Phi, psi and omega in degrees: 000161180295326178299315179298315180298319180294314183288321183304325180291356183237025182302317180300314180297321180295314179299313180297322179299311180292326180292337178295330184281318179193158175300145183219167174230165190308307183297317179299316180299317179300317178297318179295322178294317176302315180294317182293333182255015183051043178062024179270346180215132175225117181294149175289145185296313184299309178296328180297310181289329174297319179295318176303314180297316180296317179295327175291313182297329181270001176083014180272337176230147175245124179272154170204155181271135177283168181251056181290130178271342179236131178085185182288151175292144180253145176263110180268158178230130175249143181281145177259174175298323176298320177295322178295318179294318179296319178299318179301319177295314178302318182295316177297318178298318179298315181296318177295316182296316181292326177297318178293315179298320177302318179292324183281328186267336182291000000 
């Protein structure tokens, strides 16, 4: 759907946005996104984990292993100062883009 295509292009910004609130891991992030969108959007697993890896490689997220006593260990991600700065840029870009789209579509 067009909604999926539009949102998919902003996976990095979405991950950074949620990471600002607390360290997160893939499954939790997917659950949080479902809740935030009233189950209208669920990111695909492969692009989500690819984005986590890219954000880690670029220094925007720092990974660490959780200490789960039950179940598999989870790889959590914390946002860095570089990630916070990148999110601020993504947010400004989103606001400019939506303002332009509002003018074009109305």
